[in-house]
N, CA, C and O atoms as a printed pandas DataFrame, in Angstrom:
     atom_number atom_name residue_name chain_id  residue_number  x_coord  y_coord  z_coord
0              1         N          MET        A               1    9.021   -6.767  -15.037
1              2        CA          MET        A               1    8.640   -5.368  -14.974
2              3         C          MET        A               1    9.164   -4.785  -13.665
3              4         O          MET        A               1    9.100   -5.446  -12.628
4              5         N          SER        A               2    9.662   -3.600  -13.697
5              6        CA          SER        A               2   10.207   -2.927  -12.521
6              7         C          SER        A               2    9.095   -2.214  -11.762
7              8         O          SER        A               2    8.248   -1.545  -12.354
8              9         N          ILE        A               3    9.115   -2.371  -10.430
9             10        CA          ILE        A               3    8.124   -1.721   -9.578
10            11         C          ILE        A               3    8.586   -0.292   -9.310
11            12         O          ILE        A               3    9.761   -0.051   -9.035
12            13         N          ASP        A               4    7.657    0.644   -9.393
13            14        CA          ASP        A               4    7.958    2.055   -9.144
14            15         C          ASP        A               4    8.420    2.217   -7.699
15            16         O          ASP        A               4    7.649    1.983   -6.769
16            17         N          ALA        A               5    9.664    2.614   -7.512
17            18        CA          ALA        A               5   10.258    2.724   -6.180
18            19         C          ALA        A               5    9.635    3.834   -5.344
19            20         O          ALA        A               5    9.846    3.876   -4.132
20            21         N          ARG        A               6    8.876    4.728   -5.958
21            22        CA          ARG        A               6    8.265    5.828   -5.206
22            23         C          ARG        A               6    6.962    5.412   -4.531
23            24         O          ARG        A               6    6.443    6.149   -3.693
24            25         N          LEU        A               7    6.430    4.254   -4.878
25            26        CA          LEU        A               7    5.166    3.815   -4.295
26            27         C          LEU        A               7    5.383    3.332   -2.867
27            28         O          LEU        A               7    6.356    2.639   -2.568
28            29         N          CYS        A               8    4.453    3.713   -1.992
29            30        CA          CYS        A               8    4.553    3.318   -0.589
30            31         C          CYS        A               8    3.161    3.176   -0.004
31            32         O          CYS        A               8    2.174    3.573   -0.624
32            33         N          CYS        A               9    3.085    2.610    1.188
33            34        CA          CYS        A               9    1.818    2.425    1.875
34            35         C          CYS        A               9    1.186    3.790    2.129
35            36         O          CYS        A               9    1.839    4.701    2.637
36            37         N          ALA        A              10   -0.068    3.920    1.778
37            38        CA          ALA        A              10   -0.771    5.197    1.933
38            39         C          ALA        A              10   -0.984    5.555    3.398
39            40         O          ALA        A              10   -1.200    6.723    3.721
40            41         N          GLN        A              11   -0.926    4.564    4.292
41            42        CA          GLN        A              11   -1.173    4.831    5.703
42            43         C          GLN        A              11    0.121    5.098    6.478
43            44         O          GLN        A              11    0.225    6.114    7.165
44            45         N          CYS        A              12    1.111    4.199    6.377
45            46        CA          CYS        A              12    2.315    4.315    7.213
46            47         C          CYS        A              12    3.545    4.792    6.463
47            48         O          CYS        A              12    4.533    5.174    7.089
48            49         N          GLY        A              13    3.509    4.780    5.127
49            50        CA          GLY        A              13    4.633    5.266    4.339
50            51         C          GLY        A              13    5.709    4.240    4.040
51            52         O          GLY        A              13    6.729    4.578    3.438
52            53         N          ARG        A              14    5.506    2.989    4.449
53            54        CA          ARG        A              14    6.492    1.943    4.170
54            55         C          ARG        A              14    6.607    1.763    2.663
55            56         O          ARG        A              14    5.590    1.678    1.976
56            57         N          PRO        A              15    7.836    1.703    2.134
57            58        CA          PRO        A              15    8.000    1.547    0.679
58            59         C          PRO        A              15    7.527    0.176    0.198
59            60         O          PRO        A              15    7.699   -0.830    0.885
60            61         N          LEU        A              16    6.936    0.156   -0.981
61            62        CA          LEU        A              16    6.509   -1.091   -1.614
62            63         C          LEU        A              16    7.753   -1.915   -1.926
63            64         O          LEU        A              16    8.703   -1.393   -2.509
64            65         N          PRO        A              17    7.765   -3.207   -1.544
65            66        CA          PRO        A              17    8.941   -4.044   -1.824
66            67         C          PRO        A              17    9.201   -4.181   -3.321
67            68         O          PRO        A              17    8.273   -4.154   -4.129
68            69         N          ASP        A              18   10.473   -4.329   -3.678
69            70        CA          ASP        A              18   10.849   -4.530   -5.078
70            71         C          ASP        A              18   10.430   -5.906   -5.580
71            72         O          ASP        A              18   10.167   -6.081   -6.770
72            73         N          ASP        A              19   10.368   -6.877   -4.683
73            74        CA          ASP        A              19   10.020   -8.239   -5.040
74            75         C          ASP        A              19    8.518   -8.327   -5.336
75            76         O          ASP        A              19    7.695   -7.955   -4.500
76            77         N          GLU        A              20    8.167   -8.821   -6.528
77            78        CA          GLU        A              20    6.764   -8.881   -6.931
78            79         C          GLU        A              20    5.939   -9.784   -6.024
79            80         O          GLU        A              20    4.766   -9.501   -5.779
80            81         N          ALA        A              21    6.532  -10.870   -5.519
81            82        CA          ALA        A              21    5.798  -11.775   -4.632
82            83         C          ALA        A              21    5.458  -11.066   -3.321
83            84         O          ALA        A              21    4.340  -11.188   -2.819
84            85         N          GLN        A              22    6.412  -10.334   -2.772
85            86        CA          GLN        A              22    6.154   -9.582   -1.537
86            87         C          GLN        A              22    5.165   -8.454   -1.792
87            88         O          GLN        A              22    4.288   -8.198   -0.967
88            89         N          ALA        A              23    5.297   -7.788   -2.910
89            90        CA          ALA        A              23    4.373   -6.707   -3.256
90            91         C          ALA        A              23    2.957   -7.248   -3.411
91            92         O          ALA        A              23    1.992   -6.539   -3.124
92            93         N          GLY        A              24    2.821   -8.487   -3.858
93            94        CA          GLY        A              24    1.522   -9.106   -4.031
94            95         C          GLY        A              24    0.772   -9.324   -2.721
95            96         O          GLY        A              24   -0.442   -9.526   -2.730
96            97         N          GLU        A              25    1.484   -9.285   -1.596
97            98        CA          GLU        A              25    0.859   -9.438   -0.285
98            99         C          GLU        A              25    0.190   -8.139    0.171
99           100         O          GLU        A              25   -0.588   -8.140    1.125
100          101         N          TRP        A              26    0.488   -7.056   -0.496
101          102        CA          TRP        A              26   -0.078   -5.750   -0.148
102          103         C          TRP        A              26   -1.451   -5.598   -0.779
103          104         O          TRP        A              26   -1.732   -6.213   -1.808
104          105         N          ARG        A              27   -2.313   -4.783   -0.170
105          106        CA          ARG        A              27   -3.610   -4.470   -0.774
106          107         C          ARG        A              27   -3.331   -3.629   -2.020
107          108         O          ARG        A              27   -2.742   -2.552   -1.929
108          109         N          PHE        A              28   -3.747   -4.116   -3.156
109          110        CA          PHE        A              28   -3.502   -3.538   -4.486
110          111         C          PHE        A              28   -2.031   -3.617   -4.905
111          112         O          PHE        A              28   -1.611   -2.922   -5.830
112          113         N          GLY        A              29   -1.251   -4.462   -4.226
113          114        CA          GLY        A              29    0.165   -4.644   -4.564
114          115         C          GLY        A              29    0.379   -5.273   -5.924
115          116         O          GLY        A              29    1.314   -4.911   -6.640
116          117         N          GLU        A              30   -0.490   -6.224   -6.289
117          118        CA          GLU        A              30   -0.363   -6.850   -7.614
118          119         C          GLU        A              30   -0.597   -5.825   -8.713
119          120         O          GLU        A              30    0.071   -5.850   -9.746
120          121         N          LEU        A              31   -1.537   -4.933   -8.492
121          122        CA          LEU        A              31   -1.810   -3.866   -9.457
122          123         C          LEU        A              31   -0.601   -2.940   -9.570
123          124         O          LEU        A              31   -0.227   -2.519  -10.665
124          125         N          ALA        A              32    0.007   -2.629   -8.419
125          126        CA          ALA        A              32    1.201   -1.775   -8.429
126          127         C          ALA        A              32    2.362   -2.463   -9.136
127          128         O          ALA        A              32    3.081   -1.833   -9.913
128          129         N          ALA        A              33    2.547   -3.760   -8.869
129          130        CA          ALA        A              33    3.631   -4.509   -9.504
130          131         C          ALA        A              33    3.451   -4.603  -11.008
131          132         O          ALA        A              33    4.429   -4.686  -11.751
132          133         N          ALA        A              34    2.199   -4.592  -11.460
133          134        CA          ALA        A              34    1.917   -4.659  -12.894
134          135         C          ALA        A              34    2.006   -3.291  -13.566
135          136         O          ALA        A              34    1.800   -3.173  -14.774
136          137         N          GLY        A              35    2.313   -2.258  -12.780
137          138        CA          GLY        A              35    2.427   -0.919  -13.341
138          139         C          GLY        A              35    1.097   -0.198  -13.422
139          140         O          GLY        A              35    0.981    0.807  -14.123
140          141         N          GLY        A              36    0.082   -0.698  -12.712
141          142        CA          GLY        A              36   -1.252   -0.126  -12.789
142          143         C          GLY        A              36   -1.506    1.023  -11.837
143          144         O          GLY        A              36   -2.599    1.590  -11.838
144          145         N          LEU        A              37   -0.519    1.384  -11.019
145          146        CA          LEU        A              37   -0.669    2.515  -10.104
146          147         C          LEU        A              37    0.417    3.544  -10.381
147          148         O          LEU        A              37    1.555    3.204  -10.703
148          149         N          ASP        A              38    0.043    4.796  -10.249
149          150        CA          ASP        A              38    1.039    5.855  -10.310
150          151         C          ASP        A              38    0.986    6.593   -8.971
151          152         O          ASP        A              38    0.255    6.181   -8.070
152          153         N          GLU        A              39    1.740    7.660   -8.834
153          154        CA          GLU        A              39    1.775    8.372   -7.558
154          155         C          GLU        A              39    0.407    8.929   -7.162
155          156         O          GLU        A              39    0.113    9.049   -5.973
156          157         N          THR        A              40   -0.414    9.263   -8.126
157          158        CA          THR        A              40   -1.739    9.809   -7.829
158          159         C          THR        A              40   -2.687    8.728   -7.320
159          160         O          THR        A              40   -3.393    8.943   -6.335
160          161         N          SER        A              41   -2.711    7.586   -7.969
161          162        CA          SER        A              41   -3.628    6.514   -7.577
162          163         C          SER        A              41   -3.072    5.630   -6.467
163          164         O          SER        A              41   -3.758    4.714   -6.014
164          165         N          ALA        A              42   -1.854    5.883   -6.022
165          166        CA          ALA        A              42   -1.229    5.053   -4.995
166          167         C          ALA        A              42   -1.864    5.223   -3.625
167          168         O          ALA        A              42   -1.485    4.510   -2.695
168          169         N          GLY        A              43   -2.803    6.127   -3.463
169          170        CA          GLY        A              43   -3.479    6.323   -2.191
170          171         C          GLY        A              43   -4.297    5.120   -1.750
171          172         O          GLY        A              43   -4.765    5.078   -0.613
172          173         N          ILE        A              44   -4.479    4.138   -2.631
173          174        CA          ILE        A              44   -5.217    2.931   -2.278
174          175         C          ILE        A              44   -4.285    1.813   -1.831
175          176         O          ILE        A              44   -4.761    0.766   -1.392
176          177         N          LEU        A              45   -2.983    1.999   -1.929
177          178        CA          LEU        A              45   -1.997    0.967   -1.637
178          179         C          LEU        A              45   -1.759    0.870   -0.133
179          180         O          LEU        A              45   -1.435    1.868    0.512
180          181         N          LEU        A              46   -1.922   -0.345    0.434
181          182        CA          LEU        A              46   -1.705   -0.549    1.863
182          183         C          LEU        A              46   -0.820   -1.767    2.098
183          184         O          LEU        A              46   -0.993   -2.801    1.452
184          185         N          CYS        A              47    0.135   -1.643    3.030
185          186        CA          CYS        A              47    0.971   -2.770    3.424
186          187         C          CYS        A              47    0.107   -3.767    4.202
187          188         O          CYS        A              47   -1.002   -3.423    4.610
188          189         N          PRO        A              48    0.591   -4.988    4.414
189          190        CA          PRO        A              48   -0.218   -5.990    5.118
190          191         C          PRO        A              48   -0.635   -5.560    6.527
191          192         O          PRO        A              48   -1.760   -5.839    6.943
192          193         N          GLU        A              49    0.237   -4.896    7.258
193          194        CA          GLU        A              49   -0.094   -4.476    8.619
194          195         C          GLU        A              49   -1.197   -3.419    8.624
195          196         O          GLU        A              49   -2.116   -3.492    9.440
196          197         N          CYS        A              50   -1.116   -2.455    7.738
197          198        CA          CYS        A              50   -2.146   -1.416    7.671
198          199         C          CYS        A              50   -3.452   -1.969    7.124
199          200         O          CYS        A              50   -4.526   -1.505    7.506
200          201         N          THR        A              51   -3.375   -2.955    6.235
201          202        CA          THR        A              51   -4.584   -3.613    5.751
202          203         C          THR        A              51   -5.273   -4.314    6.912
203          204         O          THR        A              51   -6.494   -4.237    7.050
204          205         N          GLU        A              52   -4.498   -4.997    7.748
205          206        CA          GLU        A              52   -5.063   -5.678    8.911
206          207         C          GLU        A              52   -5.718   -4.678    9.859
207          208         O          GLU        A              52   -6.806   -4.930   10.379
208          209         N          ASP        A              53   -5.051   -3.537   10.085
209          210        CA          ASP        A              53   -5.625   -2.499   10.941
210          211         C          ASP        A              53   -6.930   -1.964   10.359
211          212         O          ASP        A              53   -7.888   -1.724   11.093
212          213         N          ALA        A              54   -6.965   -1.781    9.057
213          214        CA          ALA        A              54   -8.166   -1.255    8.404
214          215         C          ALA        A              54   -9.320   -2.228    8.530
215          216         O          ALA        A              54  -10.458   -1.820    8.760
216          217         N          VAL        A              55   -9.037   -3.513    8.381
217          218        CA          VAL        A              55  -10.076   -4.537    8.458
218          219         C          VAL        A              55  -10.566   -4.695    9.893
219          220         O          VAL        A              55  -11.756   -4.912   10.121
220          221         N          SER        A              56   -9.655   -4.587   10.863
221          222        CA          SER        A              56  -10.027   -4.789   12.256
222          223         C          SER        A              56  -10.559   -3.511   12.908
223          224         O          SER        A              56  -11.022   -3.534   14.048
224          225         N          GLY        A              57  -10.487   -2.401   12.179
225          226        CA          GLY        A              57  -10.964   -1.132   12.739
226          227         C          GLY        A              57   -9.913   -0.440   13.579
227          228         O          GLY        A              57  -10.243    0.401   14.415
228          229         N          GLY        A              58   -8.640   -0.785   13.370
229          230        CA          GLY        A              58   -7.561   -0.217   14.159
230          231         C          GLY        A              58   -7.238    1.234   13.846
231          232         O          GLY        A              58   -6.590    1.901   14.653
232          233         N          PHE        A              59   -7.667    1.740   12.706
233          234        CA          PHE        A              59   -7.419    3.135   12.368
234          235         C          PHE        A              59   -8.401    4.002   13.126
235          236         O          PHE        A              59   -9.569    3.646   13.285
236          237         N          ASP        A              60   -7.930    5.121   13.586
237          238        CA          ASP        A              60   -8.788    6.072   14.296
238          239         C          ASP        A              60   -9.126    7.194   13.319
239          240         O          ASP        A              60   -8.567    8.287   13.397
240          241         N          GLU        A              61  -10.042    6.912   12.406
241          242        CA          GLU        A              61  -10.380    7.876   11.364
242          243         C          GLU        A              61  -11.205    9.024   11.914
243          244         O          GLU        A              61  -12.136    8.817   12.693
244          245         N          GLY        A              62  -10.864   10.208   11.512
245          246        CA          GLY        A              62  -11.628   11.381   11.879
246          247         C          GLY        A              62  -11.411   11.854   13.293
247          248         O          GLY        A              62  -12.158   12.705   13.776
248          249         N          ALA        A              63  -10.425   11.335   13.965
249          250        CA          ALA        A              63  -10.171   11.772   15.346
250          251         C          ALA        A              63   -9.530   13.139   15.333
251          252         O          ALA        A              63   -8.753   13.475   14.439
252          253         N          SER        A              64   -9.867   13.916   16.334
253          254        CA          SER        A              64   -9.240   15.238   16.461
254          255         C          SER        A              64   -8.667   15.375   17.860
255          256         O          SER        A              64   -9.159   14.777   18.817
256          257         N          ASP        A              65   -7.637   16.160   17.953
257          258        CA          ASP        A              65   -6.974   16.359   19.256
258          259         C          ASP        A              65   -7.604   17.448   20.058
259          260         O          ASP        A              65   -7.160   17.731   21.170
């Protein structure tokens, strides 16, 4: 099955890899590789680095300048 090339990390914008094994390392990457995500639901897709930041609290959510 072909992975939708328009899918990317919802946090940093990195494109989802074409390789299903690499895509499987992403949060919800297996779902994306199986065709279970579209552009609307792709907001849950995170690359491994952004997933690590989310788990460790590295995102500064709700910050204002």
